C-alpha positions as CSV (number, residue, x, y, z in Angstrom):
1,M,-12.6,18.7,98.1
2,S,-9.9,17.6,95.8
3,N,-8.0,19.6,93.2
4,T,-8.2,18.2,89.7
5,I,-6.6,19.5,86.5
6,P,-9.1,19.7,83.6
7,L,-8.1,17.6,80.6
8,F,-8.2,19.6,77.3
9,E,-9.2,17.8,74.1
10,P,-6.6,18.2,71.4
11,D,-7.5,20.8,68.8
12,P,-9.0,18.8,65.9
13,Y,-7.4,21.2,63.4
14,V,-3.9,20.5,64.7
15,V,-4.7,16.7,64.8
16,A,-5.8,16.8,61.1
17,L,-2.6,18.7,60.2
18,D,-0.4,16.2,62.1
19,E,-2.2,13.3,60.4
20,V,-1.6,14.8,56.9
21,A,2.2,15.0,57.7
22,A,2.2,11.5,59.1
23,L,0.4,10.2,55.9
24,D,3.0,12.0,53.7
25,A,5.8,10.3,55.6
26,Q,4.0,7.0,55.0
27,I,3.6,7.7,51.3
28,A,7.3,8.5,51.1
29,R,8.2,5.1,52.7
30,L,5.9,3.4,50.2
31,S,7.5,5.3,47.4
32,A,10.9,4.0,48.5
33,A,9.5,0.4,48.4
34,R,8.0,1.1,45.0
35,A,11.4,2.3,43.7
36,R,13.0,-1.0,44.8
37,R,10.2,-3.0,43.1
38,V,10.5,-1.0,39.8
39,T,14.2,-1.7,39.9
40,D,13.5,-5.4,40.5
41,A,11.2,-5.5,37.5
42,R,13.9,-3.9,35.4
43,N,16.4,-6.6,36.6
44,H,14.0,-9.5,35.9
45,L,13.2,-8.2,32.4
46,H,16.9,-7.9,31.8
47,R,17.3,-11.6,32.6
48,Q,14.6,-12.4,30.1
49,A,16.8,-10.8,27.5
50,P,14.1,-9.6,25.0
51,T,15.5,-8.8,21.6
52,D,14.3,-7.1,18.4
53,T,12.7,-9.6,16.1
54,S,11.5,-7.1,13.4
55,T,12.4,-7.7,9.8
56,G,12.6,-4.1,8.6
57,G,14.6,-1.0,9.5
58,P,17.6,-0.7,11.8
59,A,17.4,-3.2,14.7
60,W,17.0,-2.0,18.2
61,S,19.6,-2.8,20.8
62,P,18.5,-5.2,23.6
63,A,18.8,-2.3,26.1
64,R,16.4,-0.2,24.1
65,V,13.9,-3.1,23.7
66,E,14.1,-3.7,27.5
67,R,13.5,0.0,28.4
68,V,10.6,0.5,26.0
69,E,8.9,-2.7,27.1
70,L,9.3,-1.8,30.8
71,V,8.0,1.8,30.3
72,T,5.0,0.9,28.1
73,E,4.1,-2.0,30.4
74,L,4.2,0.1,33.6
75,A,2.4,3.0,31.9
76,Q,-0.6,0.8,31.3
77,L,-0.6,-0.9,34.6
78,T,-0.3,2.3,36.6
79,R,-2.4,4.5,34.3
80,R,0.4,7.0,33.8
81,T,1.6,8.6,30.7
82,E,4.8,7.2,29.2
83,Y,6.5,10.5,30.0
84,R,5.6,10.2,33.7
85,T,6.4,6.5,33.7
86,T,9.9,7.2,32.3
87,T,10.4,9.6,35.1
88,L,9.3,6.9,37.6
89,V,11.7,4.4,36.1
90,D,14.6,6.8,35.9
91,T,14.1,8.1,39.4
92,S,13.6,4.6,40.9
93,T,16.7,3.1,39.3
94,A,18.8,6.2,40.2
95,L,17.8,6.0,43.8
96,V,18.5,2.2,44.1
97,D,21.6,2.1,42.0
98,R,23.3,5.5,42.6
99,L,21.8,7.5,45.4
100,P,21.8,5.5,48.7
101,A,21.7,8.5,51.0
102,T,18.6,9.9,49.2
103,L,16.9,6.5,49.2
104,A,17.5,6.1,52.9
105,A,16.0,9.5,53.6
106,I,12.9,8.6,51.6
107,T,12.6,5.3,53.4
108,A,12.7,7.1,56.7
109,G,9.8,9.3,55.5
110,V,12.0,12.5,55.7
111,L,11.8,13.3,52.0
112,S,9.0,13.2,49.5
113,W,9.0,11.5,46.1
114,E,8.9,15.0,44.5
115,H,12.2,15.7,46.2
116,A,13.6,12.4,44.9
117,E,12.7,13.3,41.3
118,V,14.6,16.6,41.6
119,I,17.7,15.0,43.1
120,A,17.7,12.1,40.6
121,K,17.2,14.4,37.6
122,H,20.2,16.5,38.4
123,A,22.4,13.6,39.4
124,D,22.5,12.4,35.7
125,G,26.1,12.6,34.5
126,L,27.7,12.7,38.0
127,E,30.0,9.8,38.9
128,G,32.4,8.7,41.6
129,E,33.2,11.1,44.4
130,A,31.2,13.9,42.8
131,L,28.1,11.7,42.8
132,T,28.6,10.6,46.4
133,S,29.2,14.2,47.6
134,Y,26.1,15.4,45.7
135,D,23.9,12.6,47.1
136,N,24.9,13.2,50.7
137,R,24.6,16.9,50.5
138,L,21.2,16.9,48.8
139,A,19.7,14.3,51.1
140,V,20.4,16.8,53.9
141,L,19.3,20.0,52.1
142,A,16.1,18.4,50.8
143,A,14.7,18.0,54.3
144,E,14.7,21.8,54.8
145,V,13.1,23.0,51.5
146,N,10.3,22.3,49.1
147,P,11.0,20.7,45.7
148,T,11.0,24.0,43.8
149,Q,13.6,25.5,46.2
150,L,15.5,22.2,46.0
151,D,15.7,22.4,42.2
152,R,17.7,25.6,42.5
153,K,20.0,24.2,45.2
154,A,20.5,20.9,43.2
155,R,21.6,22.9,40.1
156,H,24.1,24.8,42.2
157,E,25.5,21.7,43.8
158,V,26.0,20.1,40.4
159,E,27.9,23.1,39.2
160,L,30.2,22.8,42.3
161,A,30.6,19.1,41.9
162,Q,31.3,19.0,38.2
163,P,31.3,22.4,36.6
164,T,33.0,21.3,33.4
165,T,29.8,19.4,32.2
166,A,27.5,22.5,32.4
167,V,27.6,23.0,28.6
168,E,27.1,19.3,27.8
169,R,24.1,19.1,30.2
170,A,22.5,22.2,28.7
171,E,22.9,20.8,25.2
172,K,21.4,17.5,26.4
173,A,18.4,19.3,28.1
174,T,17.8,21.3,25.0
175,A,17.3,18.2,23.0
176,T,14.3,17.3,25.2
177,R,12.3,20.4,24.2
178,R,8.8,19.7,23.2
179,I,5.2,20.9,22.9
180,Y,2.1,19.0,24.0
181,V,-1.6,19.5,24.7
182,D,-3.6,18.5,27.8
183,Q,-7.4,18.6,27.7
184,A,-9.4,20.4,30.3
185,A,-13.1,20.8,31.1
186,D,-15.7,23.1,29.6
187,G,-14.1,23.4,26.1
188,M,-10.7,24.4,27.4
189,A,-7.2,22.9,27.0
190,Y,-3.6,23.5,28.1
191,L,-0.8,24.1,25.6
192,T,2.6,23.4,27.2
193,L,5.9,24.6,25.6
194,F,9.0,23.0,27.2
195,A,12.0,24.9,25.9
196,P,15.2,26.6,27.0
197,A,14.7,29.1,29.8
198,P,15.9,32.2,27.9
199,E,13.4,31.6,25.1
200,I,10.5,30.9,27.6
201,H,11.3,34.1,29.6
202,A,11.5,36.1,26.4
203,I,8.2,34.8,25.2
204,A,6.6,35.7,28.6
205,D,8.2,39.1,28.6
206,R,6.8,39.9,25.1
207,A,3.4,38.8,26.1
208,I,3.5,41.0,29.2
209,R,4.7,44.0,27.1
210,L,2.1,43.6,24.4
211,A,-0.6,43.1,27.0
212,A,0.6,46.2,29.0
213,G,0.4,48.3,25.8
214,L,-3.1,47.3,25.1
215,K,-4.1,47.8,28.8
216,S,-2.7,51.3,28.8
217,G,-4.6,52.0,25.7
218,G,-7.9,51.3,27.5
219,D,-8.5,47.7,26.7
220,P,-11.0,46.4,29.3
221,R,-9.6,42.9,29.5
222,S,-7.5,41.8,32.4
223,M,-3.8,41.5,32.1
224,G,-4.1,37.7,32.4
225,H,-6.6,37.5,29.6
226,L,-4.6,39.9,27.4
227,K,-1.4,37.9,27.7
228,V,-3.2,34.8,26.6
229,D,-5.0,36.6,23.8
230,V,-1.9,38.3,22.3
231,L,0.1,35.1,22.4
232,T,-2.8,33.2,20.7
233,D,-3.0,35.9,18.0
234,L,0.8,35.7,17.4
235,L,0.8,31.9,17.1
236,L,-2.2,31.8,14.8
237,N,-1.6,34.8,12.7
238,G,2.1,35.6,13.0
239,E,4.8,34.4,10.6
240,T,7.9,32.4,11.4
241,S,11.4,33.9,10.9
242,I,13.0,30.4,10.7
243,P,14.8,30.0,7.3
244,G,13.1,27.4,5.1
245,A,9.8,27.4,7.0
246,T,6.8,27.7,4.8
247,R,4.9,31.0,5.2
248,G,1.2,31.4,5.2
249,I,0.4,28.2,7.1
250,R,-2.6,28.6,9.4
251,G,-3.8,26.2,12.1
252,R,-6.6,23.8,11.2
253,V,-9.2,22.1,13.4
254,H,-11.5,19.3,12.5
255,V,-15.1,19.2,13.7
256,M,-17.5,16.4,13.1
257,V,-21.1,17.8,13.1
258,P,-24.0,15.4,12.6
259,A,-26.1,16.5,9.5
260,M,-29.3,16.4,11.5
261,T,-27.9,18.7,14.1
262,L,-26.6,21.0,11.4
263,L,-30.1,21.1,9.8
264,G,-31.7,21.9,13.1
265,V,-33.6,18.6,13.6
266,G,-31.3,16.8,16.0
267,E,-29.5,17.6,19.2
268,E,-26.4,15.3,19.0
269,A,-23.2,17.1,20.1
270,A,-20.5,18.0,17.6
271,I,-17.0,16.5,18.1
272,L,-13.8,18.5,18.0
273,R,-11.1,16.1,16.8
274,G,-8.6,15.4,19.6
275,Y,-10.8,16.9,22.3
276,G,-14.3,15.5,22.3
277,P,-17.8,16.9,22.4
278,I,-18.2,20.7,22.2
279,D,-21.1,23.0,22.9
280,P,-23.5,23.9,20.1
281,A,-22.5,27.6,20.0
282,T,-18.8,26.8,19.5
283,A,-19.7,24.2,16.8
284,A,-22.0,26.7,15.1
285,Q,-19.2,29.3,15.0
286,L,-16.6,26.9,13.7
287,T,-18.9,25.6,10.9
288,A,-19.9,29.2,10.0
289,D,-16.2,30.0,9.5
290,A,-15.3,26.7,7.8
291,T,-13.2,27.0,4.6
292,S,-13.9,23.4,3.4
293,W,-16.4,20.6,4.0
294,R,-16.2,16.8,3.6
295,R,-19.2,14.6,3.8
296,I,-18.9,11.4,5.9
297,L,-21.7,8.8,5.6
298,T,-22.6,7.1,8.9
299,D,-25.2,4.4,9.8
300,P,-27.9,6.3,11.6
301,I,-28.8,3.2,13.6
302,T,-25.3,2.2,14.8
303,G,-23.3,5.5,14.2
304,R,-20.5,3.6,12.4
305,I,-18.8,5.3,9.5
306,L,-19.8,3.6,6.3
307,A,-17.7,5.3,3.6
308,T,-16.1,8.5,2.6
309,D,-17.6,10.8,0.0
310,P,-17.2,9.0,-3.4
311,R,-16.6,12.4,-5.0
312,D,-13.3,12.5,-3.1
313,Y,-12.5,8.9,-3.9
314,R,-8.8,7.9,-4.0
315,P,-8.5,4.4,-2.5
316,T,-5.5,5.1,-0.3
317,A,-6.8,8.5,0.8
318,A,-10.3,7.1,1.6
319,M,-8.8,4.3,3.7
320,I,-6.6,6.7,5.6
321,D,-9.6,9.0,6.1
322,H,-11.6,6.0,7.6
323,A,-8.8,5.0,9.9
324,R,-8.3,8.5,11.2
325,L,-12.0,9.2,11.6
326,V,-12.8,6.1,13.6
327,H,-9.6,6.5,15.7
328,P,-8.9,10.2,16.2
329,E,-5.8,9.3,18.2
330,C,-3.0,6.7,18.1
331,V,-4.4,3.3,19.0
332,F,-1.6,2.4,21.3
333,P,-3.1,2.2,24.8
334,G,-2.8,5.5,26.6
335,C,-1.4,7.5,23.7
336,T,-3.0,10.8,22.8
337,V,-1.1,11.7,19.6
338,P,-3.6,13.0,17.0
339,A,-4.3,10.6,14.2
340,E,-3.3,13.3,11.7
341,Q,0.2,13.2,13.1
342,A,0.4,9.4,13.2
343,D,1.4,6.7,10.7
344,I,-1.4,4.5,9.2
345,D,-0.2,1.0,10.2
346,H,-1.2,-2.4,8.9
347,T,-2.3,-4.1,12.0
348,D,-1.4,-7.5,10.4
349,D,2.0,-6.8,8.8
350,H,1.7,-6.3,5.1
351,A,4.9,-8.2,4.6
352,Y,3.2,-11.3,6.1
353,G,0.0,-11.0,4.0
354,G,-1.9,-8.3,5.9
355,G,-4.4,-6.6,3.5
356,T,-4.5,-2.9,2.7
357,I,-8.1,-2.6,3.7
358,P,-9.9,-0.4,6.2
359,E,-10.4,-3.4,8.5
360,N,-6.6,-3.8,8.8
361,L,-5.5,-0.2,9.2
362,A,-5.2,2.0,12.3
363,P,-3.2,5.1,13.3
364,L,0.0,4.6,15.4
365,S,2.2,7.5,16.4
366,Q,5.7,7.2,14.9
367,A,7.1,6.2,18.3
368,H,4.5,3.5,18.9
369,H,4.7,2.3,15.4
370,K,8.3,1.4,16.1
371,V,7.3,-0.1,19.5
372,K,4.8,-2.4,17.8
373,H,7.5,-3.7,15.3
374,H,10.5,-3.8,17.6
375,T,9.0,-5.2,20.9
376,R,6.7,-7.9,21.9
377,W,3.5,-5.8,21.9
378,Q,0.9,-7.4,19.7
379,F,-2.3,-5.9,18.1
380,V,-5.3,-7.6,16.7
381,Q,-8.3,-6.2,14.8
382,N,-11.5,-7.7,16.1
383,G,-13.9,-6.2,13.6
384,D,-16.2,-3.2,14.0
385,D,-13.1,-1.0,14.4
386,I,-12.2,-2.5,17.8
387,L,-8.6,-3.5,18.5
388,T,-7.0,-5.6,21.2
389,A,-3.5,-4.9,22.4
390,T,-1.5,-7.5,24.3
391,S,1.6,-6.3,26.3
392,P,4.8,-8.3,26.6
393,A,3.7,-9.4,30.1
394,G,0.4,-10.7,28.8
395,H,-1.9,-7.9,29.9
396,V,-4.8,-7.3,27.4
397,Y,-6.2,-3.8,26.5
398,T,-9.2,-3.1,24.3
399,I,-9.1,0.0,22.1
400,R,-12.6,1.1,20.9
401,P,-13.3,3.6,18.2
402,E,-13.8,7.1,19.5
403,G,-14.7,8.8,16.2
404,R,-18.2,7.5,15.8
405,M,-21.3,9.6,16.0
406,E,-23.8,8.4,18.5
407,P,-26.7,6.6,16.8
408,A,-29.6,8.9,16.0
409,P,-32.8,8.4,18.0
410,R,-35.1,5.9,16.3
411,Q,-38.0,8.4,16.4
412,L,-35.8,11.0,14.6
413,V,-34.8,8.4,12.0
414,A,-38.4,7.5,11.3
415,L,-39.4,11.2,11.1
416,V,-36.7,12.1,8.6
417,A,-37.4,9.0,6.6
418,A,-41.1,9.9,6.4
419,T,-40.2,13.5,5.5
420,V,-37.9,12.4,2.7
421,A,-40.5,9.9,1.3
422,A,-43.1,12.7,1.2
423,T,-40.7,15.2,-0.5
424,P,-40.6,15.5,-4.3
425,E,-37.3,14.3,-5.7
426,E,-36.7,17.5,-7.5
427,D,-36.7,19.4,-4.2
428,L,-33.8,17.2,-3.0
429,A,-31.5,17.8,-5.9
430,D,-29.5,20.5,-4.3
431,C,-29.2,18.9,-0.8
432,P,-25.5,18.3,0.0
433,F,-26.4,15.4,2.3
């Protein structure tokens, strides 16, 4: 009889955890390789020396043209927002050009890309020995903490390395304040306010205090819901204290409701401008509270907008309405700026004979309007409200109209037509549609 030691199978849970960690290290190494390729792309573009060939407005510097072309090109290829792509470019070039210790740690799989973004962000403005010391120190610290903890340590290290720039860096950061909307599922959305920390904490504190007061008064809502509700009420119904700001302004939303749905003979969804289809109950509530209406005629077979209400007719206003209705957002690929906040651009430049007609107009955000004129991006109207955008590198993107109603079912069109034909003309005199 021989003595044998039983072999135990490794715990599959532990194996799975180890594999996750190994994959993270592999992703970090690939991220380092990507950073080098992004920097290569920047260098190759620089050698192409693209310049501003626009004929109007202040000319862009070659450096600005290069940066905008690189960011917009990568944003489309990688399906990132331009904001996230800018972070990718800035982090990549900072690692390759200025932060060798951090890049080496990522290449070794010790640090994540999220760590790299934090280190690169706070390295801005550091030079010489201060930069070298910061890079070496943070590459070590980052291996021991998560990115949120690292952010605090990085700010502390920057203060130690170059404390005299604290005010300048704060002023520069304040200039990046912004507000933006991200869509979510089931009729929800995110409103993000990026602003100086003191103001953000003060806003949160006020929401907490107001919510706590309501809660102590017996309000059955949770604290989380109360904080959202009181802030929403303040934003929609409060008044600004900023000198010169117009008082009495209230938020507006635009909802497109098919007439047949409104009359109860169709089931096509309503569309909330800038969001998409919304549920019937929400649409009914919004239309019940509507302060104004505008009739838009659509082809019931194709769903295409035919014309604006002739009673509102002003040629320029009608064409602007058409452009914003068929394209609820900026037509630059990937952009989500609402058409109401965008410029109405002549796709074929008016200076070169482009007509001021609906077929040659489309909304472009102010930023992308400049990109179109100052870089090598090109746009073509293909008819039927479809545009083609060609990037400086030759990639082609199709922009289709999103503001159309879905065609009405043929059976419904036939039924309504038969009903109208059988209805005396005097009974239709007061119909708004």
